[in-house]
N, C-alpha and C positions, 0 to 999 in steps of 0.2 A: 497693651502692646507687648508686655513680657510673655504672655501666653501664646501670642501669635508667632513670635520668632521661632520658638522651638518646633511648632507645627509646620511652619514654612521650611525649616531646616530638614525635618523629617520628610516632607513632601518632595523636596529637591533631591534628597538622597534616594528616595524610592524611584524617582524618575531617572536618575543616573544609572541605578542598577538595572531597571527595565531596559534602558537604552543599551547597556552593555550586553545583556542577554540577547536582545534583538540583533545586535551586531555580530555576536558570536554565532548565532543560528544562521544568519545570512552568510557568514564566512564559510561555514560547513557545508552549505547547499551548493552543488555544483552549478556551473553557469547553464548547463543544458537542462536543468530542472529535475534531473534524476536524483533520487535519494535512496540510500541503502535501506534494505528491510532487515532490521536487527532481530526481529522475532520470527525468523524464517521456519523455525521448528513448529509453529502453530499448525493445527490440523487443517485449516483452510488453505494455507499456502502449500502444504503437502499434497492436498487434494488436486491442486492444479497439476502438479507433476504426475499424479496417478491418471488424471484425465488425458494428459498428452500420451502416456504409454498406452492407455486403452484405445486412443484414437489411432495410434500407429499399428495396433493389431498384436496378434499372438506372439510373434517372435520377440517382442520387447517386453522386458520385465522391469517395473519401476522399483527403485531402491529408496531414493530420497531426494529432496530438493536441498541443495547445499548452500546456495546463495541467491540473492535476488535484489532487485532494485525497482522503484516505482516512479511513475511520472504522471501528473494530473494533465490530461489532455483530452477534452471532450469525453470524459470517462476516465479510466485509469489504464495506463500502459504498464505492463510488467515485463521484466526480463528475468528469467530464472536460469541457474545452472542446475541441471537435473542429472542425477546418476542413474543410468539404465543399463541393463545387461541383456544379452541374447540367451538362448536356451542352453548354451554351454557354460554360462556363468561368466562370460567375458564382459566386464563392466567398462563403461566409458562415460565421460561427461558430455552433455549436450546443452547447447544454448537454445532456450525456448522463449518465444515472445507471445504474450497473451494481451489482448485488449478487452477490457470489461466496461460495459455500459449499463446504466440503470434505466429501465424502460419507464416511460411516463406513466404507465398504468400502476406501477409500483409506488410512484410518488402521489398519485391521485386515485386510489382504489374506489372511492365512492362515485366517481364520474361515470364509470361503466355501469354501475348498478342503477344510477338514476336514469341513464339512457334506456335501460331495459324495463323501467318501471318498478324496480325493486327499491325498497327503503329499509 
């Protein structure tokens, strides 16, 4: 009985700490499901900004993505603030929305090969 009490006490303390962390995380998450992207400097987020500038064409030059947030919704919705400029070097910030989905072929790559008779 004596060895069970400390174990129960440790288990109760661990459960309380886990509940506190879960409550803190839920409190930080906005009601609309958008969460800030803290690692916006990573290359794949910067590539989204470059892609937008490339899509707009030659007059726009990409400088950097300065902020962003994400939302899970049948894929991932992103909202970025991108700094771009024109040929004269005049820079401005633009709000950009991107929706990313994962194709089912990427999730099940063997399904396509089996249909074609490849193994």
